[in-house]
C-alpha positions as CSV (number, residue, x, y, z in Angstrom):
1,M,-40.8,36.1,-28.3
2,I,-41.5,39.6,-27.1
3,S,-42.0,42.1,-30.1
4,L,-41.1,45.7,-30.0
5,P,-42.7,48.1,-32.1
6,V,-39.8,50.9,-33.0
7,T,-39.4,54.1,-35.5
8,K,-36.7,55.4,-37.6
9,R,-34.8,58.2,-36.0
10,D,-34.6,61.4,-38.9
11,G,-32.9,63.3,-36.8
12,K,-34.7,66.6,-36.5
13,Q,-35.4,66.2,-33.0
14,T,-32.8,66.1,-30.1
15,A,-33.2,63.7,-27.6
16,D,-34.4,65.6,-25.0
17,A,-37.5,66.8,-27.1
18,L,-37.9,63.0,-27.7
19,R,-38.2,62.1,-24.4
20,K,-40.6,64.9,-23.5
21,S,-42.6,63.4,-26.4
22,G,-43.3,60.4,-24.7
23,V,-40.3,58.1,-26.7
24,M,-36.9,57.0,-26.0
25,P,-33.5,57.4,-28.4
26,A,-32.3,53.7,-29.1
27,V,-29.5,52.0,-31.6
28,F,-29.4,48.6,-33.0
29,Y,-25.9,47.4,-34.2
30,G,-24.5,43.7,-35.1
31,P,-21.8,42.1,-37.0
32,K,-24.0,42.9,-40.0
33,E,-25.6,45.7,-39.4
34,T,-25.1,48.8,-39.4
35,S,-25.7,50.9,-36.3
36,T,-29.1,52.3,-36.8
37,A,-31.1,55.3,-34.7
38,I,-34.7,54.4,-33.9
39,T,-37.2,55.4,-31.0
40,I,-38.8,53.3,-28.9
41,P,-42.0,54.4,-27.0
42,L,-41.0,54.9,-23.0
43,P,-43.9,52.9,-21.1
44,A,-43.7,50.1,-23.5
45,F,-39.5,49.8,-23.1
46,E,-40.2,50.1,-19.5
47,R,-41.9,47.2,-19.2
48,L,-40.0,45.0,-21.4
49,W,-37.1,46.2,-19.5
50,R,-38.6,46.0,-15.8
51,E,-39.7,42.4,-17.0
52,S,-37.0,40.9,-19.6
53,G,-34.1,42.4,-18.4
54,E,-30.7,41.6,-20.9
55,T,-31.0,38.1,-21.6
56,T,-34.2,38.0,-22.8
57,I,-34.4,37.6,-26.9
58,I,-36.7,40.5,-28.3
59,T,-37.9,41.1,-31.6
60,L,-37.5,44.5,-32.8
61,T,-40.6,45.5,-35.9
62,G,-41.1,48.4,-37.7
63,V,-37.8,49.0,-39.2
64,G,-37.4,46.5,-42.3
65,E,-37.4,43.0,-41.8
66,P,-37.5,41.9,-38.2
67,K,-35.0,42.4,-36.0
68,E,-33.8,39.5,-33.5
69,V,-32.2,41.4,-30.3
70,L,-30.9,42.3,-27.0
71,I,-30.5,44.8,-25.0
72,Q,-26.6,45.3,-24.4
73,D,-27.1,48.4,-22.7
74,V,-29.5,51.4,-21.0
75,A,-28.8,55.0,-20.2
76,E,-30.6,55.3,-16.9
77,H,-31.3,59.0,-15.2
78,P,-29.1,58.9,-12.1
79,V,-31.9,60.3,-9.9
80,T,-35.2,59.1,-11.3
81,G,-33.6,56.0,-12.5
82,T,-36.0,56.6,-16.0
83,P,-34.1,55.0,-19.3
84,L,-32.7,57.5,-21.5
85,H,-31.3,55.2,-24.4
86,A,-30.8,51.8,-25.2
87,D,-28.8,49.9,-27.0
88,F,-29.6,47.0,-28.7
89,Y,-27.1,43.7,-30.6
90,V,-28.7,42.2,-33.4
91,L,-28.4,38.6,-33.3
92,E,-26.3,36.5,-36.2
93,K,-28.7,33.6,-37.4
94,G,-26.6,30.5,-36.2
95,K,-24.0,31.9,-34.5
96,K,-23.5,31.1,-30.3
97,I,-23.5,34.8,-28.3
98,E,-21.5,35.5,-25.1
99,I,-23.0,36.7,-22.1
100,A,-23.3,36.8,-18.6
101,V,-26.3,35.1,-17.1
102,P,-27.3,36.1,-13.9
103,I,-27.6,33.3,-11.3
104,E,-31.1,32.6,-9.2
105,F,-30.7,30.7,-5.7
106,E,-33.7,28.2,-5.3
107,G,-34.4,26.6,-1.2
108,I,-32.7,26.0,1.9
109,A,-29.7,24.7,2.8
110,P,-30.1,22.2,5.9
111,A,-26.5,23.3,6.8
112,E,-28.1,26.6,7.8
113,K,-30.2,24.6,10.9
114,E,-26.7,23.5,12.0
115,G,-25.2,27.1,12.2
116,G,-23.7,27.6,8.9
117,V,-24.1,30.7,7.0
118,V,-25.1,30.3,3.1
119,V,-22.2,32.3,1.4
120,K,-23.5,33.4,-2.3
121,V,-19.9,34.0,-4.6
122,L,-20.7,34.3,-7.6
123,H,-24.3,36.9,-8.8
124,E,-24.2,35.3,-12.7
125,I,-22.1,32.9,-15.0
126,E,-20.6,33.7,-18.7
127,I,-21.8,31.6,-21.1
128,K,-21.5,31.5,-25.0
129,V,-24.7,29.4,-25.9
130,T,-26.8,29.5,-29.1
131,P,-30.2,32.6,-29.2
132,A,-32.6,29.7,-28.8
133,E,-31.4,28.4,-26.1
134,L,-30.4,31.4,-23.8
135,P,-32.1,31.1,-20.5
136,Q,-32.5,33.8,-18.6
137,H,-31.2,32.9,-15.2
138,L,-29.5,29.9,-14.3
139,T,-31.2,28.1,-11.2
140,V,-28.8,26.4,-8.2
141,D,-30.7,24.5,-5.1
142,V,-28.8,24.6,-2.4
143,S,-30.9,23.0,-0.6
144,K,-27.9,19.9,-1.7
145,L,-25.1,22.2,1.1
146,E,-26.1,19.5,4.0
147,K,-23.1,20.5,6.2
148,I,-20.0,23.7,6.8
149,G,-17.4,23.3,4.4
150,D,-20.5,22.2,1.1
151,H,-20.0,24.1,-1.8
152,I,-20.8,24.2,-5.3
153,T,-18.8,25.1,-8.5
154,V,-19.7,26.7,-11.5
155,A,-19.2,23.3,-13.2
156,Q,-21.6,21.8,-11.0
157,V,-24.3,24.3,-12.3
158,K,-26.7,23.1,-15.2
159,L,-26.5,24.2,-18.4
160,P,-28.5,24.3,-22.0
161,L,-27.0,21.9,-24.2
162,S,-25.4,23.9,-26.6
163,A,-23.9,26.3,-24.1
164,E,-20.2,26.5,-23.2
165,L,-18.9,27.9,-19.8
166,I,-16.6,31.0,-19.9
167,T,-16.0,31.8,-16.1
168,D,-13.5,29.1,-14.7
169,P,-15.8,25.7,-13.9
170,E,-14.3,25.7,-10.4
171,E,-15.3,29.4,-9.7
172,L,-16.9,29.1,-6.4
173,V,-20.5,29.8,-7.1
174,V,-21.9,29.5,-3.7
175,S,-20.5,27.9,-0.1
176,I,-21.5,27.2,3.5
177,T,-19.0,28.9,6.1
178,E,-19.2,28.6,10.3
179,Q,-20.5,31.2,12.0
180,K,-18.8,33.0,14.0
181,I,-20.2,34.5,17.3
182,V,-17.9,37.0,18.8
183,E,-18.1,36.7,22.7
184,E,-18.2,40.5,24.7
185,E,-15.7,40.0,28.0
186,E,-18.6,40.4,30.9
187,T,-17.4,43.4,32.9
188,K,-18.0,42.7,37.0
189,P,-18.6,45.4,39.4
190,P,-14.9,45.0,42.2
191,T,-15.8,42.9,45.0
192,D,-15.8,44.4,48.8
193,E,-11.9,43.2,49.2
194,E,-10.9,44.4,45.8
195,L,-12.4,47.8,47.0
196,A,-11.1,48.3,50.5
197,A,-7.6,46.9,48.9
198,Q,-7.7,49.8,46.4
199,A,-8.8,52.3,49.3
200,A,-5.5,51.5,51.4
201,A,-3.3,51.6,49.0
202,A,-4.8,54.9,48.0
203,T,-4.1,55.9,52.0
204,P,-0.9,56.8,53.0
205,A,0.7,54.2,55.6
206,E,0.8,55.7,59.2
207,G,3.2,57.6,59.9
208,E,4.3,58.7,56.4
209,E,2.6,62.1,56.8
210,G,4.0,63.0,59.8
211,G,7.4,61.5,58.5
212,A,7.5,63.7,55.7
213,A,6.5,67.0,57.5
214,A,8.8,66.6,60.3
215,E,11.2,66.7,56.8
216,K,10.0,69.7,55.4
217,K,10.7,71.3,59.3
218,E,13.9,70.1,58.9
219,K,14.9,71.6,55.6
220,K,13.5,74.3,56.8
221,E,15.2,75.2,59.7
């Protein structure tokens, strides 16, 4: 279990002032927890956020009894990506939680050697699970995909024993499709015969030019 020390926010300092002093404003709440404003050392949160993400249970310490939480939301600076504020959801003991768990693909599909293309359709699966069995990710092994048309559905992904699927079990996670090769038409230079034919078409036939001149002369007379 990962612990994160926090301090109850007194409201005397603005959010900008807190950030300038090296701490980040945050809040925790839950079904049986009132919304409580807190502050967190920014370096500690950045390290935890980078390594754990939203599917790791964290224990908040320093405000009453330790609280098991998940990171619910993080506001980031639009340019630097620095965390500006975080929401923590307090877990209710004995209750399952609904969460989208990221998929981690592993292995190499044999079908790729036959010209197939691995198409990753889903990147997370929603489940309902007890906090004790919450996985950081769900593993999908693509080495089982041997030929074009092979696929893996949500129902085939291994889940914790307590987990219930929320995502449609028939939904595709990954599949093998045929690689489409677009062949460009080769432009060939014209042959001597084609060039001669083009020149002949552009040159007036013998007698045509003279006939046209005579016709003009008759019109003048």
